[in-house]
C-alpha positions as CSV (number, residue, x, y, z in Angstrom):
1,M,11.6,18.8,-18.2
2,S,9.5,21.4,-16.2
3,S,6.1,20.6,-14.9
4,A,4.7,23.5,-17.1
5,V,6.1,21.9,-20.2
6,D,4.9,18.5,-19.3
7,A,1.4,19.7,-18.6
8,L,1.0,21.2,-22.1
9,S,3.3,19.2,-24.4
10,P,1.8,16.4,-26.6
11,R,5.0,14.6,-25.8
12,S,3.7,14.1,-22.2
13,H,1.6,11.1,-23.4
14,Y,3.1,7.6,-23.0
15,Q,2.2,4.1,-23.9
16,C,3.7,3.0,-20.6
17,V,4.4,4.8,-17.4
18,G,6.2,3.0,-14.6
19,V,5.9,3.8,-10.9
20,G,9.1,2.8,-9.1
21,A,12.5,1.8,-10.5
22,G,13.5,-1.2,-8.4
23,P,14.5,-4.5,-10.0
24,S,11.0,-5.4,-11.2
25,N,10.4,-2.2,-13.1
26,L,14.1,-2.0,-14.2
27,S,13.5,-5.3,-15.9
28,V,10.5,-3.8,-17.8
29,A,12.4,-0.7,-18.7
30,A,15.4,-2.8,-19.9
31,L,13.3,-5.0,-22.1
32,L,11.4,-2.0,-23.5
33,H,14.6,-0.1,-24.3
34,H,14.9,-1.3,-27.9
35,H,11.1,-1.0,-28.5
36,R,11.3,2.6,-29.7
37,E,7.7,2.5,-30.8
38,I,6.6,2.3,-27.2
39,R,7.1,5.7,-25.5
40,N,7.8,5.0,-21.8
41,V,9.0,6.7,-18.7
42,F,9.6,5.4,-15.2
43,F,9.4,7.6,-12.1
44,E,11.3,6.8,-8.9
45,Q,11.0,8.9,-5.8
46,K,14.6,8.2,-4.6
47,P,17.2,10.7,-5.7
48,E,19.4,7.9,-7.1
49,F,19.4,4.2,-7.5
50,S,19.5,2.0,-4.3
51,W,18.7,-1.6,-3.5
52,H,18.9,-2.7,0.1
53,D,22.0,-0.6,0.5
54,E,22.0,-1.0,4.3
55,M,21.9,-4.8,4.1
56,F,25.2,-5.7,2.6
57,F,26.4,-8.0,5.3
58,V,29.7,-10.0,5.5
59,A,29.9,-12.3,2.5
60,S,26.2,-11.7,1.6
61,S,25.3,-13.2,-1.8
62,L,22.3,-13.7,-4.1
63,Q,20.1,-16.8,-3.4
64,V,19.4,-17.2,-7.1
65,S,21.5,-17.8,-10.3
66,M,23.2,-14.8,-12.0
67,F,21.1,-15.7,-15.1
68,K,18.0,-14.6,-13.2
69,D,18.9,-11.0,-13.9
70,L,16.8,-8.2,-15.5
71,V,16.5,-9.7,-19.0
72,T,18.4,-13.0,-19.7
73,L,15.6,-15.5,-19.2
74,A,13.4,-13.5,-21.6
75,D,15.9,-12.1,-24.0
76,P,19.4,-13.6,-23.7
77,T,20.7,-11.1,-26.4
78,N,19.6,-8.0,-24.5
79,Y,22.3,-5.4,-23.7
80,F,21.1,-5.1,-20.0
81,S,22.2,-8.6,-18.9
82,F,24.5,-9.3,-16.0
83,I,27.1,-10.8,-18.5
84,S,26.9,-7.6,-20.5
85,Y,27.6,-5.6,-17.4
86,L,30.7,-7.6,-16.6
87,H,31.9,-7.3,-20.2
88,A,31.2,-3.5,-20.3
89,N,33.2,-3.0,-17.2
90,G,36.2,-5.1,-18.4
91,R,36.0,-7.7,-15.7
92,I,34.4,-10.7,-17.4
93,Y,37.5,-12.9,-17.4
94,H,38.3,-11.9,-13.8
95,F,34.8,-12.9,-12.8
96,L,35.1,-16.3,-14.5
97,N,38.5,-16.9,-12.9
98,A,37.3,-16.1,-9.4
99,Q,34.9,-19.1,-9.6
100,F,32.2,-17.6,-7.4
101,D,29.5,-20.0,-6.3
102,R,27.1,-17.1,-6.1
103,V,27.1,-13.5,-7.2
104,S,27.7,-11.1,-4.2
105,R,24.7,-9.0,-3.4
106,I,26.9,-5.8,-3.6
107,E,28.0,-6.7,-7.2
108,F,24.4,-7.4,-8.2
109,R,23.4,-4.1,-6.8
110,N,26.1,-2.4,-8.8
111,Y,24.8,-4.2,-11.9
112,L,21.3,-2.9,-11.3
113,K,22.7,0.6,-10.9
114,W,24.6,0.3,-14.1
115,A,21.4,-0.8,-15.9
116,S,19.5,2.1,-14.4
117,D,22.2,4.7,-15.3
118,A,22.2,3.5,-18.9
119,N,18.5,3.9,-19.4
120,R,17.4,7.5,-20.0
121,N,13.7,6.7,-19.6
122,I,14.2,6.5,-15.8
123,R,13.6,9.7,-13.8
124,Y,14.9,9.8,-10.2
125,G,13.8,12.2,-7.5
126,E,10.3,12.3,-8.9
127,K,7.5,10.8,-6.8
128,V,4.2,9.7,-8.2
129,V,1.6,11.2,-5.9
130,R,-1.7,10.5,-7.8
131,I,-3.1,8.4,-10.6
132,D,-6.6,9.1,-12.0
133,F,-8.4,8.1,-15.2
134,D,-10.0,10.3,-17.8
135,G,-9.9,8.1,-21.0
136,S,-6.2,7.7,-20.3
137,F,-4.4,7.5,-17.0
138,V,-3.4,10.8,-15.6
139,V,-0.2,10.6,-13.6
140,E,0.8,13.4,-11.3
141,T,4.3,13.5,-9.8
142,T,6.1,16.0,-7.6
143,K,7.5,17.6,-10.8
144,S,5.2,16.8,-13.7
145,R,1.9,15.6,-15.1
146,V,1.7,13.0,-17.9
147,T,-0.9,10.7,-19.4
148,A,-0.5,7.0,-20.1
149,E,-2.3,4.1,-21.8
150,N,-0.7,1.6,-19.4
151,I,0.7,1.8,-15.8
152,V,3.3,-0.6,-14.5
153,I,3.6,-0.5,-10.7
154,G,6.8,-1.8,-9.2
155,V,7.1,0.1,-5.9
156,G,8.6,-2.9,-4.1
157,T,8.4,-3.5,-0.4
158,E,8.7,-1.8,2.9
159,P,9.9,-3.0,6.3
160,H,7.4,-5.0,8.3
161,L,7.3,-4.7,12.1
162,P,5.1,-6.4,14.8
163,S,2.2,-4.2,15.8
164,F,3.4,-3.9,19.4
165,V,6.6,-2.1,18.3
166,N,4.6,1.1,18.2
167,G,7.1,3.1,16.3
168,N,9.7,3.2,19.1
169,L,12.6,3.0,16.7
170,G,16.0,4.5,17.0
171,E,19.5,3.6,18.0
172,T,18.4,0.8,20.3
173,Q,15.6,-0.7,18.3
174,F,15.5,-0.9,14.5
175,H,14.6,-2.9,11.5
176,V,17.4,-4.9,9.8
177,S,16.9,-2.8,6.7
178,E,18.8,-0.1,8.6
179,F,21.6,-2.4,9.8
180,S,24.6,-0.7,8.3
181,S,23.9,2.8,9.7
182,R,22.5,1.6,13.1
183,S,24.8,-1.3,14.1
184,G,28.2,0.4,14.3
185,N,28.3,0.9,18.1
186,L,27.3,-2.5,19.5
187,G,30.5,-3.4,21.3
188,N,30.0,-5.0,24.7
189,K,26.2,-4.8,24.4
190,D,23.5,-7.5,24.6
191,V,21.9,-7.7,21.1
192,L,18.7,-9.5,20.2
193,I,17.8,-10.4,16.6
194,V,14.2,-11.4,15.9
195,G,13.5,-13.3,12.7
196,G,14.7,-16.6,11.3
197,G,15.1,-15.8,7.6
198,Q,18.1,-14.9,5.5
199,S,18.4,-11.3,6.7
200,G,18.2,-12.3,10.3
201,A,20.9,-15.0,9.7
202,E,23.2,-12.5,7.9
203,A,22.8,-10.0,10.8
204,V,23.7,-12.7,13.3
205,F,26.8,-13.8,11.3
206,D,27.9,-10.2,11.0
207,L,27.6,-9.6,14.8
208,I,29.3,-12.9,15.9
209,S,32.1,-12.3,13.5
210,R,33.1,-9.0,15.2
211,K,36.1,-9.1,17.5
212,G,37.7,-7.1,20.3
213,Q,36.0,-3.9,21.3
214,S,33.5,-4.1,18.5
215,A,32.1,-7.5,19.5
216,P,28.8,-7.5,21.3
217,A,28.7,-9.1,24.8
218,T,25.9,-11.4,23.8
219,V,23.9,-12.2,20.7
220,T,20.4,-13.8,21.0
221,W,18.6,-15.0,17.9
222,V,14.8,-15.6,18.2
223,S,12.8,-17.3,15.4
224,K,9.2,-18.5,15.3
225,R,10.3,-21.5,13.1
226,E,11.2,-24.8,14.8
227,N,14.8,-24.5,13.8
228,F,17.0,-22.3,11.6
229,F,16.0,-24.0,8.4
230,P,17.8,-23.9,5.0
231,L,16.4,-22.6,1.8
232,D,15.2,-25.5,-0.3
233,D,17.3,-25.0,-3.4
234,S,16.9,-28.5,-4.8
235,P,16.1,-29.1,-8.5
236,F,12.5,-30.1,-8.2
237,T,11.6,-27.3,-5.7
238,N,13.2,-24.9,-8.2
239,D,10.5,-26.1,-10.7
240,F,8.1,-23.9,-8.7
241,F,10.1,-21.0,-10.2
242,M,9.3,-21.8,-13.8
243,P,6.7,-20.0,-15.9
244,C,4.7,-23.2,-16.3
245,H,4.2,-23.6,-12.6
246,S,3.3,-19.9,-12.1
247,N,0.6,-20.3,-14.7
248,H,-0.6,-23.6,-13.1
249,F,-0.6,-21.9,-9.7
250,Y,-2.7,-19.0,-11.0
251,E,-5.5,-21.3,-12.1
252,Q,-6.0,-22.8,-8.6
253,E,-8.6,-21.8,-6.0
254,Y,-7.5,-19.1,-3.5
255,T,-7.5,-21.4,-0.5
256,A,-5.3,-24.0,-2.3
257,R,-2.9,-21.2,-3.4
258,R,-2.6,-19.8,0.1
259,A,-2.0,-23.2,1.7
260,F,0.6,-24.0,-0.9
261,V,2.6,-20.9,-0.2
262,E,2.5,-21.6,3.5
263,R,3.6,-25.2,3.1
264,N,6.4,-24.4,0.7
265,V,7.7,-21.2,2.3
266,L,11.3,-22.6,2.6
267,G,11.4,-22.7,-1.2
268,S,11.8,-18.9,-1.1
269,D,12.3,-17.7,2.4
270,G,14.8,-20.1,4.0
271,I,18.4,-19.4,4.9
272,S,21.2,-20.3,2.4
273,E,23.2,-23.4,3.4
274,Q,26.4,-21.4,3.0
275,T,25.2,-18.8,5.6
276,L,24.1,-21.5,8.0
277,R,27.5,-23.2,7.7
278,H,29.3,-20.0,8.3
279,I,27.3,-19.3,11.4
280,Y,27.8,-22.9,12.8
281,Q,31.5,-22.8,12.1
282,R,31.8,-19.4,13.8
283,L,29.9,-20.7,16.8
284,Y,32.3,-23.6,17.0
285,T,35.3,-21.3,16.9
286,L,33.8,-18.9,19.6
287,R,33.0,-21.7,22.0
288,F,35.9,-24.2,21.6
289,I,38.8,-22.2,20.3
290,D,38.6,-18.5,21.0
291,N,36.7,-18.7,24.3
292,A,35.8,-15.1,23.6
293,P,32.6,-13.0,23.3
294,P,30.0,-12.7,22.1
295,A,28.2,-15.4,23.9
296,V,25.4,-16.7,21.6
297,A,21.9,-18.0,22.5
298,L,19.8,-19.6,19.7
299,L,16.0,-19.5,20.5
300,P,13.9,-21.1,17.8
301,D,10.2,-22.1,18.1
302,R,9.3,-18.9,19.8
303,I,6.8,-16.2,18.9
304,A,7.4,-12.6,20.0
305,G,4.4,-11.3,21.9
306,G,5.3,-8.0,23.4
307,L,8.1,-5.6,24.1
308,Y,8.6,-3.2,27.0
309,R,11.3,-1.1,28.7
310,D,13.1,-2.0,31.9
311,G,15.2,1.0,32.7
312,A,17.7,1.4,29.8
313,R,17.1,-2.2,28.5
314,W,14.4,-3.8,26.4
315,V,12.5,-6.9,27.4
316,L,11.0,-9.1,24.8
317,E,8.1,-11.4,25.7
318,V,8.3,-14.6,23.7
319,D,6.0,-17.7,23.8
320,H,7.7,-21.0,23.6
321,M,5.5,-22.9,21.1
322,Q,6.0,-26.5,22.5
323,S,5.7,-25.8,26.2
324,R,3.3,-22.8,25.8
325,R,5.4,-21.0,28.4
326,R,6.3,-17.3,28.3
327,E,9.9,-16.3,28.4
328,L,11.5,-12.9,28.9
329,V,14.6,-12.0,26.9
330,G,16.5,-8.8,27.9
331,A,18.7,-6.8,25.5
332,D,20.3,-3.4,25.1
333,V,19.5,-3.4,21.4
334,V,16.7,-5.1,19.4
335,I,17.1,-5.8,15.7
336,W,13.9,-6.7,13.9
337,A,14.5,-9.1,10.9
338,T,10.8,-9.6,10.5
339,G,10.6,-9.3,6.7
340,F,9.0,-6.9,4.3
341,R,5.5,-6.3,3.0
342,S,4.3,-4.7,-0.3
343,A,4.7,-1.0,-0.1
344,K,1.6,1.2,0.2
345,M,0.2,2.6,-3.1
346,E,-1.5,5.7,-1.9
347,F,-1.3,7.2,-5.3
348,L,-4.0,4.8,-6.4
349,A,-6.6,6.4,-4.1
350,P,-8.7,8.0,-6.9
351,L,-9.1,4.6,-8.5
352,L,-9.5,2.3,-5.4
353,N,-13.2,1.8,-5.8
354,R,-12.7,0.7,-9.4
355,L,-10.1,-2.0,-8.7
356,Q,-11.0,-5.6,-7.7
357,R,-9.4,-7.3,-4.7
358,E,-8.8,-10.8,-3.6
359,E,-8.4,-10.8,0.1
360,T,-5.4,-8.5,0.9
361,E,-4.2,-8.3,-2.7
362,F,-5.4,-6.5,-5.9
363,K,-6.8,-9.2,-8.1
364,I,-4.8,-9.6,-11.4
365,N,-5.4,-11.4,-14.6
366,S,-3.0,-13.8,-16.3
367,E,-1.0,-10.9,-17.7
368,F,-0.5,-9.3,-14.3
369,A,-3.0,-6.5,-14.9
370,V,-5.4,-5.5,-12.1
371,L,-9.0,-6.3,-12.9
372,W,-11.0,-3.1,-13.0
373,D,-14.1,-1.5,-14.5
374,G,-12.2,0.6,-17.1
375,P,-11.5,-0.1,-20.8
376,P,-9.7,-3.4,-21.5
377,D,-7.0,-1.6,-23.4
378,R,-6.1,0.6,-20.4
379,R,-4.3,-1.5,-17.9
380,I,-2.6,-1.2,-14.5
381,F,0.1,-3.9,-14.2
382,L,1.2,-4.9,-10.7
383,L,4.6,-6.3,-10.0
384,N,5.8,-8.0,-6.8
385,A,2.4,-7.7,-5.0
386,A,0.5,-10.9,-5.8
387,R,2.2,-13.8,-4.1
388,H,-1.0,-15.6,-3.3
389,Q,-2.1,-15.4,-7.0
390,R,1.3,-16.0,-8.7
391,G,3.1,-18.1,-6.1
392,L,6.5,-18.2,-4.5
393,P,8.4,-16.4,-7.4
394,D,6.3,-13.3,-7.3
395,P,8.5,-11.3,-4.9
396,N,11.6,-13.2,-6.1
397,L,14.0,-12.4,-8.9
398,S,13.5,-15.8,-10.6
399,L,10.6,-14.9,-13.0
400,T,11.2,-11.1,-13.2
401,A,12.3,-11.2,-16.8
402,W,9.6,-13.5,-17.9
403,R,6.9,-11.5,-16.1
404,S,8.2,-8.3,-17.7
405,Q,8.2,-9.8,-21.2
406,R,4.6,-11.0,-20.7
407,I,3.6,-7.5,-19.8
408,I,5.4,-6.0,-22.7
409,D,3.7,-8.5,-25.1
410,C,0.4,-7.5,-23.7
411,I,1.1,-3.8,-24.2
412,R,2.3,-4.5,-27.8
413,G,-0.6,-6.8,-28.6
414,T,1.8,-9.4,-29.8
415,S,3.2,-12.8,-28.9
416,R,6.9,-13.7,-28.9
417,A,7.8,-15.7,-32.0
418,D,11.0,-17.1,-30.6
419,V,11.6,-20.6,-29.3
420,P,9.1,-21.4,-26.5
421,Q,10.5,-22.9,-23.3
422,L,9.6,-26.5,-22.7
423,P,7.4,-27.3,-19.6
424,S,8.6,-28.8,-16.4
425,F,9.4,-32.6,-16.1
426,I,6.7,-32.6,-13.5
427,S,3.0,-32.8,-14.5
428,W,1.4,-30.2,-12.2
429,A,-2.2,-30.5,-13.4
430,A,-4.4,-33.6,-12.9
431,A,-4.7,-35.9,-15.9
432,A,-7.9,-35.6,-18.0
433,P,-10.6,-38.2,-17.2
434,A,-10.4,-41.4,-19.2
435,A,-13.4,-40.5,-21.3
436,E,-11.8,-37.2,-22.2
437,R,-8.4,-38.9,-23.0
438,R,-10.1,-41.2,-25.5
439,N,-11.4,-38.2,-27.4
440,I,-8.1,-36.4,-27.6
């Protein structure tokens, strides 16, 4: 549709306009698909679907169950489930017979692309550049202008780098999000990986698995954590990823919420035990059987403090946390596995002074809508950008479908009439005082 038509046609008004088409908004779009009464459209600036396409390492897999897809935990009968994808592609029996412990990340990416391709309400190659408000939200993109009653923002994340990197990125220094295109020519080089999470671990395993002329001379792995810790995937920790805990977490004071996230970071940001086992087994083989490069140095409990050039090489300054001593680590290539942060939302500039904040985040209500001074029936829903308000699952796939359904219920002004999910075995909230209990 041309911008001229969009600017004039009454069909340019929507009940829901989505910004971004990553997993979070794909979930909303999938659950909205059979609600024909809610006109919706989702704009994505990328020309086609992609999802961490440069981070498909050797044997990389999801850290969550395949049931934590776009729709299943909110609507098990929805067409856009992972099981439906397997069935539609004629491979469901093969998948069962393969007895995978986890879904490969590549296959989950292919599932997401399948879901996006099947949804005509998603427009690729169209970037939202400005959102204003004039009774309805006015959304301007690079190709069109539409109005909306509700906005759903799911722009995802962008690479995070230490402040001292100063943009000196290229072939010899890059973020792990560019691994596939940047790491092809590392044979006989000294390679440094900074970051002790899953992506750093997968980059390390990829590099130490290389043989012959493609193998680096050395691989050094630096982490600020005291060791290379596993993801806590135990049953009771996984109760943090239930709707009832998300709701309980939301009701707590800010300082308590922030401290909780810091204490329990390994519930979402640790390394899978399978990846750690693969790395350890490969180290054993390199040292005791192959006696071949790369030589590997593991340096936990260190914080990167600076980076400078020494001729053609990089030198990373790291502070050893226990001894308080500064160390220098030299390398030909530095790979930053330092995580991601919520992407910038510059298109909200016209509304910024109307939106409430809580520290570094936009403040949201219990339905994930940003608190603002506009009409209560005009809402800006925010996905994957409120970890200190909604807890560990916010940037995770675990509660994506539940969150999407909650937003859709809010837009529709209805409540789901199906079977409610029972609460956790754990009592998260304090018991009522004895006097109150007697009156219950």
